[in-house]
C-alpha positions in Angstrom: 23.2 4.2 -41.9 23.0 5.3 -45.6 20.0 6.9 -47.3 19.5 3.8 -49.5 19.4 1.6 -46.5 16.7 3.8 -44.8 14.6 3.7 -48.0 14.9 0.0 -48.2 13.8 -0.5 -44.6 10.8 1.9 -45.2 9.8 -0.1 -48.2 9.9 -3.3 -46.2 7.6 -1.8 -43.5 4.0 -3.1 -44.1 1.5 -0.3 -44.7 -1.0 -2.1 -42.5 1.3 -2.1 -39.5 1.9 1.7 -39.9 -1.8 2.3 -40.1 -2.7 0.1 -37.2 -0.4 1.9 -34.8 -2.6 5.1 -34.3 -5.6 2.8 -33.9 -3.9 0.7 -31.2 -2.8 3.8 -29.4 -6.3 5.3 -29.5 -7.8 2.0 -28.2 -5.2 1.8 -25.4 -5.8 5.5 -24.5 -9.6 4.9 -24.4 -9.2 1.8 -22.2 -7.0 3.7 -19.8 -9.4 6.6 -19.7 -12.3 4.2 -18.8 -10.2 2.6 -16.1 -9.2 6.0 -14.7 -12.9 7.1 -14.7 -13.9 3.8 -13.0 -11.4 4.2 -10.2 -11.7 8.0 -9.7 -15.5 8.1 -9.7 -15.9 6.8 -6.1 -13.3 9.4 -4.9 -15.2 12.2 -6.7 -18.5 11.0 -5.1 -16.9 11.3 -1.7 -15.9 14.9 -2.5 -19.4 15.7 -3.7 -21.1 14.0 -0.8 -18.8 15.7 1.7 -19.9 19.1 0.4 -23.5 18.6 1.5 -25.5 18.6 4.7 -27.1 15.4 6.0 -30.5 16.5 4.6 -29.1 17.1 1.2 -27.6 13.6 1.0 -31.1 12.1 0.7 -32.5 14.7 -1.7 -29.6 15.8 -4.0 -28.2 13.0 -6.2 -26.1 15.0 -8.7 -22.4 14.7 -9.1 -21.7 18.4 -8.8 -20.4 19.7 -5.4 -23.0 21.7 -3.5 -20.8 24.1 -1.6 -17.1 24.4 -1.0 -17.8 26.2 2.2 -20.0 23.4 3.4 -17.1 20.9 2.7 -14.7 22.8 4.9 -17.4 23.2 7.5 -18.0 19.4 7.5 -14.3 18.7 7.7 -14.0 21.0 10.7 -16.9 19.3 12.4 -15.4 15.9 11.9 -12.0 17.0 13.3 -13.6 18.5 16.4 -16.4 16.0 17.2 -16.2 14.2 20.5 -13.0 16.0 21.6 -11.2 15.4 18.4 -11.4 11.6 18.5 -11.1 11.4 14.7 -7.7 13.0 14.8 -6.7 10.4 17.4 -7.9 7.6 15.1 -6.0 9.2 12.2 -2.8 9.4 14.2 -3.2 5.8 15.4 -3.6 4.6 11.8 -0.5 6.6 10.7 1.5 5.1 13.6 0.3 1.5 12.9 0.8 1.8 9.1 4.2 3.6 9.1 5.9 1.7 11.9 4.3 -1.6 10.8 5.2 -1.2 7.2 8.7 -0.1 7.9 9.3 -3.0 10.2 7.7 -5.5 7.8 9.9 -4.1 5.0 13.1 -4.5 6.9 12.3 -8.0 8.2 11.0 -9.2 4.8 14.1 -7.7 3.0 16.6 -9.4 5.3 14.7 -12.7 5.2 14.3 -12.7 1.4 18.0 -11.6 1.0 19.2 -14.4 3.2 17.1 -17.0 1.4 18.4 -15.8 -2.0 22.1 -15.4 -1.2 22.9 -17.9 1.4 22.8 -21.7 1.1 21.9 -23.7 4.2 20.1 -26.9 5.0 16.3 -26.6 4.8 16.4 -23.4 2.8 13.7 -24.4 0.3 11.6 -25.9 3.1 11.7 -22.6 5.0 10.9 -20.7 1.8 8.0 -23.0 0.9 6.6 -22.6 4.4 6.7 -18.8 4.1 5.2 -19.0 0.7 2.3 -21.0 2.1 1.6 -18.2 4.5 0.7 -16.0 1.5 -2.3 -18.3 0.9 -3.6 -18.0 4.5 -6.4 -15.4 4.8 -5.7 -12.7 7.4 -9.2 -13.2 8.9 -8.3 -16.9 9.7 -5.4 -15.7 11.9 -7.3 -13.1 13.9 -8.7 -15.6 16.5 -5.4 -17.5 17.1 -3.6 -14.2 17.5 -6.2 -13.0 19.9 -5.8 -16.1 22.1 -2.0 -15.7 22.0 -2.1 -12.1 23.0 -4.6 -12.9 25.7 -2.2 -15.3 27.2 0.5 -12.5 27.1 -1.9 -10.0 28.6 -1.3 -7.7 25.5 -4.9 -7.5 24.2 -6.3 -4.0 23.9 -2.8 -2.4 23.4 -1.0 -0.9 20.5 1.2 -4.0 20.4 -1.7 -6.3 19.6 -2.2 -4.6 16.3 1.4 -3.5 15.6 3.3 -6.8 16.1 1.2 -9.0 13.7 1.7 -6.2 11.1 5.4 -6.9 11.1 5.0 -10.2 9.3 4.7 -10.1 5.5 5.1 -13.5 3.7 4.5 -11.8 0.4 7.3 -9.4 1.2 9.7 -12.2 1.9 8.8 -13.8 -1.4 9.2 -10.6 -3.4 12.5 -9.9 -1.6 14.0 -13.2 -2.5 13.0 -13.0 -6.1 14.3 -9.5 -6.5 17.5 -10.1 -4.6 18.3 -13.1 -6.8 18.1 -11.0 -9.9 19.3 -7.5 -8.7 22.2 -8.4 -6.3 25.1 -10.1 -8.2 27.2 -12.6 -6.3 30.4 -11.1 -7.6 29.6 -7.8 -5.8 29.1 -9.6 -2.5 32.4 -11.5 -3.0 34.2 -8.2 -3.7 32.7 -6.7 -0.5 33.9 -9.6 1.5 37.4 -9.3 0.1 37.4 -5.7 1.1 36.5 -6.7 4.7 32.9 -5.6 4.8 30.7 -7.6 7.1 27.5 -9.3 6.0 25.2 -6.8 7.8 27.1 -3.8 6.6 27.1 -5.2 3.0 23.3 -5.7 3.2 22.5 -2.2 4.4 25.0 -0.2 2.4 24.9 -2.1 -0.9 22.3 -4.8 -1.3 19.4 -2.7 0.2 20.1 0.1 -2.3 20.0 -2.4 -5.2 16.7 -3.8 -3.9 15.1 -0.3 -3.4 12.3 -0.7 -6.0 11.3 -4.0 -4.4 11.5 -2.5 -0.9 9.3 0.4 -1.9 6.8 -2.1 -3.3 6.8 -4.1 0.0 6.4 -0.9 2.0 3.4 0.3 0.0 1.7 -3.0 0.0 2.2 -3.3 3.8 1.2 0.3 4.3 -2.1 -0.1 2.4 -2.8 -3.5 4.0 -2.3 -2.1 7.6 -4.2 1.1 6.8 -7.2 -0.8 5.6 -7.0 -3.5 8.2 -10.3 -3.8 10.0 -10.9 -7.3 11.4 -7.7 -7.6 13.5 -8.3 -4.3 15.4 -12.0 -5.2 15.8 -10.9 -8.4 17.6 -8.0 -7.0 19.6 -9.2 -3.5 20.7 -11.9 -2.4 23.1 -10.5 1.1 24.0 -11.9 3.7 21.6 -8.7 5.7 21.9 -6.7 2.9 20.4 -8.9 2.5 17.3 -7.5 2.9 13.8 -9.5 5.0 11.4 -11.3 2.0 9.8 -12.7 0.8 13.1 -13.5 4.3 14.3 -15.6 5.0 11.2 -17.3 1.7 11.7 -18.2 2.6 15.2 -19.7 5.9 13.9 -21.6 4.0 11.2 -23.3 1.8 13.8 -24.7 4.9 15.6 -26.3 6.5 12.5 -29.8 5.3 13.5 -29.5 7.3 16.8 -27.4 10.2 15.4 -28.2 10.8 11.7 -25.6 13.5 11.4 -22.9 10.8 11.7 -23.7 9.7 8.2 -22.1 12.9 6.9 -19.2 12.4 9.4 -18.6 8.9 8.0 -18.5 10.1 4.5 -16.1 13.0 5.3 -14.0 10.8 7.4 -13.7 8.3 4.5 -12.5 11.1 2.3 -9.9 12.3 4.8 -8.7 8.7 5.3 -7.8 8.4 1.6 -5.5 11.4 1.7 -2.5 9.7 3.4 -2.6 6.8 0.9 -2.5 9.3 -2.0 0.4 11.1 -0.4 2.3 7.9 0.2 1.9 6.8 -3.5 2.9 10.2 -4.9 6.0 10.4 -2.7 7.2 6.9 -3.4 6.4 6.5 -7.1 9.7 8.0 -8.2 11.5 5.0 -6.7 9.5 2.7 -9.0 10.3 4.8 -12.0 14.0 4.8 -11.2 14.0 1.1 -10.8 12.3 0.5 -14.1 14.8 2.9 -15.8 17.7 1.0 -14.4 16.3 -2.3 -15.5 15.7 -1.0 -19.0 19.3 -0.2 -19.7 20.9 -3.1 -17.8 22.9 -5.4 -20.0 
């Protein structure tokens, strides 16, 4: 491009547009800062409250941590209280969330891929039925699931929470939409000509192309299972099978008899957020790589 062309293009650029760019950037930055403050304030309050004793919670209302040593002392008390039951709840939640999210991701990916790439009678009816499942509240399914598992004598077991977690209608929807756009039919035809089976093609080629969507499904499922409260409340009676949400609820109901449990609930809530933060930090690079690939795709 010549110097004259550059000068001409600069002359054609409106001065108002150039002046408005710093202003729009500043407003956008301010808005994002307000959103970040709004979302991080509850987390900071948990850290501050976890650094205090039970008596200080009622008298000290500042947002400055009282004592780092008290924070570590409270964490140690929570982890060792009642024979380390909190650690058991934490491991239960990790097991429910990881196994359930991984299974839900695989099932949703295969179902969505099949609906996107194979033509068969009733395909749209099946997809619409699955899509309708997105609109059904989880709480509305708890009682029918309880009756079904009661007939199978599976209530108050790990399976009563884990098996319902394997179903993700939203994951099937997202998988179909993403597979339709990200997996070209010509690539599948080339794989078939090379003698690759359908299952092998899916796991070795299609699943890699769908990885940003699969990570999204996994994280949505992980967070949903981790925060699930009503289904374990209905299904479980054994305290050793509780996830962390139901365990903290059981402590919260005993605060009137044991006031020190108020601090334990706050500290436990802080500890329960750490696995979610770790999961997002570890998997965010897959989102970034997927966005970069889509930006340069022709």
